[in-house]
C-alpha positions in Angstrom: -67.6 -138.9 -71.3 -66.5 -139.7 -67.8 -63.3 -138.7 -66.4 -61.0 -141.3 -64.8 -58.3 -140.6 -62.3 -54.9 -141.1 -63.7 -53.0 -142.0 -60.3 -52.8 -145.5 -59.5 -54.2 -144.9 -55.9 -57.4 -143.5 -57.1 -58.3 -146.4 -59.5 -60.8 -149.0 -58.7 -59.6 -152.4 -57.8 -58.6 -154.8 -60.5 -61.5 -157.0 -62.2 -62.0 -160.0 -60.3 -61.6 -163.6 -62.2 -65.2 -164.1 -62.2 -65.7 -160.7 -64.0 -63.0 -161.6 -66.6 -64.9 -164.9 -67.1 -68.0 -162.8 -67.6 -66.1 -160.8 -70.2 -65.1 -163.7 -72.2 -68.8 -165.1 -72.2 -70.0 -161.8 -73.4 -67.3 -161.8 -76.2 -68.6 -165.4 -77.0 -72.2 -164.0 -77.4 -71.1 -161.1 -79.4 -69.0 -163.2 -81.8 -72.1 -164.8 -83.3 -73.8 -161.5 -84.1 -73.8 -161.2 -87.8 -71.6 -158.2 -88.0 -68.8 -160.0 -86.0 -69.5 -163.3 -87.9 -68.5 -161.2 -91.0 -65.5 -159.9 -89.0 -64.3 -163.3 -88.3 -64.7 -164.5 -91.8 -62.9 -161.5 -93.2 -59.9 -161.9 -90.9 -59.5 -165.6 -91.9 -60.1 -164.9 -95.7 -57.6 -162.1 -95.6 -55.1 -164.2 -93.7 -55.3 -167.0 -96.2 -55.0 -164.6 -99.1 -52.0 -163.0 -97.5 -50.3 -166.4 -96.8 -51.1 -167.8 -100.2 -49.3 -164.6 -102.0 -46.3 -164.9 -99.4 -45.8 -168.7 -99.9 -46.1 -168.3 -103.7 -43.6 -165.5 -103.9 -41.1 -167.0 -101.3 -41.7 -170.7 -101.4 -37.9 -171.4 -102.4 -36.3 -169.3 -99.6 -38.7 -170.7 -97.2 -38.0 -174.2 -97.9 -34.3 -173.6 -97.9 -34.5 -172.1 -94.5 -36.5 -174.9 -93.1 -33.9 -177.3 -94.6 -31.0 -175.5 -93.1 -32.7 -175.2 -89.7 -33.6 -178.9 -89.5 -30.0 -179.8 -90.7 -28.6 -177.7 -87.8 -31.0 -179.2 -85.2 -30.4 -182.8 -86.0 -26.9 -182.7 -87.2 -25.3 -179.3 -86.3 -25.9 -179.2 -82.6 -24.7 -182.9 -82.1 -21.5 -181.9 -84.1 -20.7 -179.5 -81.4 -20.3 -182.4 -79.2 -18.0 -184.5 -81.6 -20.8 -186.7 -83.0 -20.9 -187.0 -86.6 -22.8 -190.1 -87.9 -21.7 -192.0 -91.0 -24.4 -191.3 -93.8 -24.1 -195.1 -94.9 -24.9 -196.4 -91.4 -28.1 -197.0 -89.7 -27.8 -194.1 -87.5 -26.9 -192.1 -90.5 -30.2 -193.1 -92.3 -32.1 -192.3 -89.2 -30.8 -189.0 -89.0 -31.5 -188.3 -92.7 -35.1 -189.3 -92.0 -35.1 -187.3 -88.9 -34.2 -184.1 -91.0 -37.2 -184.4 -93.0 -39.6 -185.1 -89.8 -38.1 -182.0 -88.3 -38.5 -179.9 -91.4 -42.3 -180.7 -91.5 -42.6 -179.9 -87.8 -40.9 -176.4 -88.3 -42.9 -175.7 -91.4 -46.1 -176.5 -89.5 -44.9 -174.3 -86.5 -44.2 -171.5 -88.9 -47.4 -171.9 -90.5 -49.5 -171.7 -87.3 -47.5 -168.8 -86.0 -47.7 -166.9 -89.5 -51.6 -167.4 -89.5 -52.0 -166.0 -86.0 -49.5 -163.1 -86.6 -51.3 -162.0 -90.0 -54.8 -162.7 -88.5 -53.9 -160.3 -85.5 -52.5 -157.7 -87.7 -55.6 -157.8 -89.9 -58.1 -157.5 -87.0 -56.1 -154.9 -85.5 -55.6 -152.5 -88.2 -58.7 -153.0 -90.5 -61.6 -154.7 -88.5 -61.3 -153.7 -85.1 -63.3 -150.7 -85.4 -66.3 -152.7 -86.5 -66.0 -154.8 -83.3 -65.7 -151.8 -81.0 -69.0 -150.3 -82.6 -70.9 -153.6 -81.9 -69.7 -153.8 -78.4 -70.2 -150.1 -77.5 -73.9 -150.6 -77.9 -73.9 -152.0 -74.4 -72.1 -149.1 -73.1 -73.7 -146.1 -74.7 -72.5 -143.8 -71.8 -68.7 -144.4 -72.9 -68.9 -143.0 -76.4 -66.7 -140.1 -76.4 -64.5 -137.8 -78.7 -60.9 -138.6 -77.6 -59.1 -139.6 -80.7 -55.7 -141.3 -80.7 -53.3 -139.9 -83.6 -52.5 -142.8 -86.0 -48.9 -142.7 -85.1 -49.8 -143.9 -81.6 -51.7 -146.9 -83.2 -48.8 -147.7 -85.5 -46.5 -147.4 -82.5 -48.5 -149.7 -80.5 -48.9 -152.2 -83.4 -45.1 -152.4 -84.1 -44.3 -152.7 -80.4 -46.7 -155.6 -79.9 -45.6 -157.4 -83.0 -42.0 -156.7 -82.1 -42.5 -158.1 -78.7 -44.3 -161.1 -80.1 -41.6 -162.0 -82.4 -38.7 -161.6 -80.2 -40.5 -163.2 -77.4 -41.3 -166.4 -79.5 -37.6 -166.6 -80.7 -36.7 -166.5 -77.1 -39.1 -168.8 -75.8 -38.3 -171.5 -78.6 -34.7 -171.2 -77.3 -35.6 -172.2 -73.7 -35.8 -176.0 -73.1 -38.5 -177.6 -71.2 -40.5 -174.6 -70.2 -40.1 -172.7 -73.4 -43.4 -174.0 -75.0 -45.4 -173.0 -71.9 -43.9 -169.6 -71.7 -44.8 -169.1 -75.4 -48.3 -170.0 -74.8 -48.5 -167.5 -71.8 -46.8 -164.8 -74.0 -49.1 -165.3 -76.8 -52.3 -165.3 -74.7 -51.3 -162.1 -72.9 -50.3 -160.3 -76.1 -53.5 -161.5 -78.1 -55.5 -159.3 -75.6 -53.0 -156.6 -74.9 -52.5 -155.9 -78.5 -56.2 -154.9 -79.0 -56.9 -152.9 -75.8 -55.7 -149.7 -77.4 -57.9 -150.2 -80.4 -60.8 -151.0 -78.1 -60.3 -147.8 -76.4 -60.0 -145.6 -79.4 -62.4 -142.5 -79.3 -63.4 -143.6 -75.7 -60.5 -142.6 -73.3 -57.2 -140.9 -73.6 -53.9 -142.5 -74.0 -53.0 -141.8 -70.2 -56.1 -143.8 -69.2 -55.3 -146.6 -71.5 -52.0 -146.8 -70.0 -53.4 -146.9 -66.5 -55.7 -149.9 -67.6 -52.8 -151.7 -68.9 -50.7 -151.3 -65.7 -53.3 -152.5 -63.5 -55.0 -155.3 -65.6 -52.0 -157.3 -66.8 -53.2 -160.4 -64.9 -56.7 -160.1 -66.2 -55.6 -159.8 -69.8 -53.4 -162.8 -69.4 -56.5 -164.8 -67.8 -58.8 -163.7 -70.6 -56.1 -164.9 -73.2 -55.7 -168.1 -71.6 -59.6 -168.7 -71.5 -59.9 -167.6 -75.3 -57.1 -170.0 -76.1 -58.8 -172.8 -74.4 -62.1 -172.0 -76.5 -60.0 -172.0 -79.5 -59.4 -175.7 -79.1 -63.1 -176.6 -79.5 -64.0 -177.3 -83.1 -65.6 -174.4 -85.1 -65.3 -172.2 -82.2 -61.8 -171.1 -83.7 -63.6 -169.8 -86.5 -65.5 -167.1 -84.3 -62.1 -166.2 -82.6 -61.3 -162.9 -84.2 -64.4 -161.5 -83.2 -64.6 -163.0 -79.8 -61.0 -162.0 -79.2 -61.8 -158.3 -80.3 -65.2 -158.1 -78.3 -63.6 -159.8 -75.1 -60.9 -157.1 -75.2 -63.6 -154.4 -75.6 -65.6 -155.7 -72.6 -62.6 -155.9 -70.4 -61.7 -152.3 -71.0 -65.4 -150.9 -70.8 -66.3 -152.8 -67.7 -63.0 -151.5 -66.1 -63.9 -148.0 -67.1 -67.5 -148.2 -65.8 -66.2 -149.1 -62.4 -64.0 -146.0 -62.2 -67.1 -143.9 -61.5 -68.6 -146.2 -58.9 
């Protein structure tokens, strides 16, 4: 295994945008390999199973929370400014209908976010090793024996999920630009959360931190490109394998450059 300078002044320059795009192309190409197709299918099936169990066990509190949140948004906030509609009036009936609409919207947002969150956890904790083995075939010189303790993996997982949940709640509270900030945060964390798993057994934790410090913009760009690809029909089904493979390619191509 090659050694990598830990100091920032000895690192090779960050990956260029064109190289990031190439990593996304490589991730897309790898995602149609049989093993990564199985990974993507396994992630989605596991996610649906977890969510089905969750909704079955907690349907009543979930619907109660959605109703309370929608009533607060439609009636609670205007009440702060002294506006309380008469339930029998036209405005009151419109507000009642709007509560139902907001409840469905919040339910849809919650379902999408929980789906992405559960899929990320399954990919990161269970199946990322399969993705790494497929991608490492393109980089045989990088296979090493540096192992990270499971406590480090658990710490990274909890840290990334905590940042995602807290950041999501914060972005939803910011008017006008909150949605755009949420997209940027999710795009970055989708890649950032898998980098440590991509590097497992390849480089040390110190070298992983050096990559994260230098390549934040590149991880954000890769996440945005992948988010755009996810809007294409059927391509979203490949996203777990594509996301994992792209994260591996970003890390491994950066690693190769440190010796040049």
